[in-house]
C-alpha positions in Angstrom: 54.6 -81.3 63.9 58.1 -80.1 64.9 60.6 -78.5 62.6 64.2 -78.0 63.7 66.1 -74.8 62.9 68.5 -74.8 60.0 72.0 -74.0 61.3 74.4 -71.9 59.4 77.9 -73.3 59.9 79.4 -70.0 60.8 76.7 -69.3 63.4 77.1 -72.8 64.9 80.8 -72.3 65.2 80.3 -68.9 66.7 78.0 -70.2 69.4 80.3 -73.2 70.1 83.4 -71.0 70.1 81.9 -68.4 72.4 80.8 -71.1 74.8 84.3 -72.6 74.7 86.0 -69.3 75.4 83.6 -68.5 78.2 84.1 -72.0 79.7 87.8 -71.4 79.8 87.5 -68.0 81.4 85.0 -69.4 83.9 87.3 -72.3 84.9 90.1 -69.8 85.5 87.9 -67.7 87.7 86.7 -70.7 89.6 90.4 -71.7 90.3 91.5 -68.2 91.0 93.4 -67.6 94.2 91.5 -64.3 94.6 88.4 -65.3 96.5 86.4 -62.4 95.3 86.7 -63.6 91.7 85.6 -67.2 92.3 82.0 -66.3 92.7 81.9 -65.0 89.1 83.0 -68.3 87.6 79.8 -70.4 88.0 77.2 -67.8 86.8 79.5 -67.0 83.9 79.8 -70.6 83.1 76.1 -71.2 83.2 75.2 -68.1 81.2 78.1 -67.8 78.8 78.5 -71.5 78.0 75.1 -73.0 78.9 72.9 -70.5 77.2 74.5 -70.7 73.7 74.6 -74.5 73.8 71.0 -74.6 75.0 69.9 -72.3 72.1 71.9 -74.3 69.6 70.4 -77.6 70.8 66.8 -76.6 71.2 65.8 -74.1 68.6 62.7 -75.5 66.9 59.2 -74.6 65.7 56.2 -76.7 66.7 53.0 -76.4 64.7 49.9 -77.1 66.8 46.3 -77.0 66.0 45.8 -73.3 66.4 49.3 -71.8 66.9 52.9 -71.9 66.0 55.2 -72.3 69.1 58.7 -71.1 68.6 61.3 -72.4 71.1 64.9 -71.4 71.5 66.7 -72.2 74.8 64.7 -70.5 77.6 62.9 -68.3 75.1 59.4 -68.9 73.8 57.0 -67.2 71.3 53.4 -68.1 70.6 52.0 -67.1 67.2 48.3 -67.7 66.8 47.5 -68.9 63.3 44.5 -66.5 63.1 46.9 -63.6 63.6 49.4 -64.4 60.8 49.1 -61.9 58.0 52.2 -62.5 55.8 55.1 -64.9 55.5 58.1 -63.7 53.5 61.6 -64.9 52.8 64.3 -62.8 54.3 68.0 -62.7 55.1 67.6 -60.2 58.0 70.5 -60.3 60.5 68.3 -59.2 63.4 68.4 -61.3 66.5 65.8 -64.0 66.2 65.0 -67.6 67.2 66.6 -68.7 63.9 70.1 -70.2 63.6 70.4 -69.4 59.9 70.2 -66.1 57.9 68.0 -68.0 55.4 64.8 -67.1 57.2 61.1 -66.6 57.0 59.6 -63.4 58.4 56.2 -64.1 60.0 54.2 -60.9 60.4 51.3 -61.3 62.8 49.0 -59.4 65.2 49.4 -55.7 65.5 52.8 -55.1 63.9 54.5 -58.1 65.5 57.2 -60.1 63.7 58.9 -63.5 64.3 61.9 -64.7 62.2 62.3 -68.5 61.9 64.6 -70.7 59.8 63.2 -74.2 59.5 65.4 -76.8 57.9 62.5 -78.0 55.8 61.1 -74.7 54.7 58.7 -76.2 52.1 57.4 -78.7 54.7 57.0 -76.0 57.3 54.9 -73.8 54.9 52.8 -76.8 53.8 52.1 -77.7 57.5 51.1 -74.1 58.2 48.7 -74.0 55.2 47.3 -77.5 56.1 46.5 -76.0 59.5 44.4 -73.2 58.1 47.0 -70.4 57.8 45.7 -68.4 55.0 48.5 -65.7 55.1 50.0 -64.5 51.9 53.2 -66.4 51.4 55.8 -64.2 49.5 58.3 -66.4 47.5 56.6 -69.8 48.2 59.2 -71.5 46.0 61.8 -71.0 48.8 63.5 -74.3 49.6 
């Protein structure tokens, strides 16, 4: 079962805006009469425009038989169900594969943490529990 990330409007606009600004700068570099600057245009375009759009388009959470797979652009986290200790609601601003500040903090393994922001939070929690995750869920009434 796959759950897409909830996207806060301000964060979506920030990612799109940064991609647009970077695209503009990249095009100017690619068209620059100074040959030494041209080579910067394509890598900047790929990283500064491609990466934010890739993250925006692909951040999702796949619940398998024994693990949670968190995907966000080129980044990937594997969280074995057996290692999940607690799941709690948070609004942490720390960098995470979550496109909303309305997040779930999944504590697993030896002090590891993954923040996610599924659109369907209740469905996500139900799917985890249906797959045998017996972790304590703090604030299960979260939408």
